[in-house]
C-alpha positions in Angstrom: 0.0 0.0 0.0 1.4 3.4 -0.8 1.5 6.4 1.4 -1.4 8.2 -0.2 -3.7 5.2 0.5 -2.5 4.9 4.0 -3.4 8.6 4.6 -6.7 8.5 2.7 -8.3 5.5 4.4 -8.5 7.0 7.9 -9.8 10.2 6.4 -12.5 8.5 4.5 -13.5 6.5 7.5 -13.8 9.7 9.5 -16.1 11.2 6.9 -18.3 8.2 6.9 -18.6 8.1 10.6 -19.3 11.9 10.8 -22.3 11.4 8.4 -24.1 9.1 10.7 -25.2 9.8 14.3 -26.0 6.2 15.3 -26.0 2.6 14.2 -29.1 3.2 12.0 -27.1 5.5 9.6 -29.6 8.3 9.9 -28.1 11.8 10.4 -29.9 14.2 12.7 -30.0 17.8 12.0 -28.0 19.6 14.7 -30.2 22.6 14.7 -33.9 22.8 13.9 -35.8 26.1 13.9 -38.4 26.5 16.6 -41.2 26.6 14.0 -43.6 23.9 13.2 -42.7 23.6 9.5 -39.0 23.0 10.4 -39.9 20.5 13.1 -42.2 18.7 10.7 -39.6 18.5 7.9 -36.5 17.8 10.1 -38.0 15.7 12.9 -41.4 14.2 12.3 -40.9 13.3 8.7 -37.5 11.8 9.3 -37.8 10.2 12.7 -41.5 9.7 13.6 -43.8 9.5 10.6 -42.0 6.4 9.2 -43.3 3.0 8.2 -44.9 1.2 11.2 -44.7 4.2 13.5 -46.6 7.6 13.6 -47.5 7.6 9.9 -51.1 6.7 10.6 -50.3 3.3 12.1 -49.8 4.5 15.6 -51.4 7.5 17.3 -50.8 10.4 16.9 -50.4 10.5 13.1 -47.3 12.8 12.6 -47.4 12.7 8.8 -47.0 15.9 6.9 -50.4 17.7 6.6 -51.8 15.7 9.6 -49.5 16.2 12.5 -50.4 19.7 13.7 -54.2 19.0 14.0 -53.4 15.6 15.7 -51.2 17.0 18.5 -51.9 20.6 19.4 -54.6 20.8 22.1 -55.4 17.1 21.6 -55.4 14.9 24.7 -53.2 11.9 24.7 -54.2 8.5 26.1 -52.4 9.6 29.3 -54.9 12.4 29.9 -52.6 15.3 29.1 -52.3 17.1 25.8 -49.7 15.9 23.2 -48.9 19.6 22.9 -50.1 22.1 25.4 -49.2 25.5 23.8 -47.0 27.5 26.2 -46.3 24.6 28.5 -43.7 22.1 27.2 -43.6 20.3 30.6 -47.3 19.5 30.3 -46.9 18.4 26.7 -46.8 14.6 26.4 -45.0 14.8 23.0 -42.1 16.8 24.5 -42.0 14.4 27.5 -41.7 11.4 25.2 -38.9 13.0 23.4 -36.9 13.8 26.5 -37.9 10.6 28.3 -39.3 12.4 31.4 -42.5 11.4 33.3 -43.8 9.1 30.6 -45.3 5.7 30.2 -43.4 3.4 27.9 -40.3 4.2 26.0 -38.6 7.4 25.0 -39.2 8.4 21.3 -38.1 7.8 18.7 -38.6 4.1 19.5 -35.6 1.9 18.6 -33.4 4.9 17.7 -31.0 7.0 19.7 -32.4 10.0 21.5 -32.9 13.1 19.5 -30.2 15.6 19.9 -30.6 18.2 22.7 -30.7 21.0 20.1 -33.7 19.3 18.5 -35.4 18.8 21.8 -34.7 22.4 22.7 -36.2 23.6 19.4 -39.4 21.6 20.1 -39.5 22.9 23.7 -39.1 26.5 22.3 -41.8 26.0 19.7 -44.3 24.7 22.4 -43.2 27.5 24.8 -43.9 30.2 22.2 -47.4 28.9 21.8 -47.0 26.0 19.3 -48.0 28.1 16.3 -48.7 26.4 12.9 -45.9 28.3 11.2 
């Protein structure tokens, strides 16, 4: 093996590893705007509304065009709103993402936890009134 190959292989491996955040190979956005459209596109569409999960199979349906009306001011099976505008700590969706005071597993199920910056964006969106923006 020549010197160029020896130097290139570690660099290529580093690039491949940097592109993935966990064993699934999915990359999480490090920052997501605290607006519903960004959360839908960067979080729900990529991590939640996937086959066999919250794409209409499991409640709430977080599919694009459906999610907002299925979570904001809608009571979960646990008796608290999925999203309580202005109150992230009383929002079951936020609790499931951070794994606090919930029944069952943290979401997304079978994946690594969402990054703290994504959780912070969802918290900020709820805290600002959970607008459909």
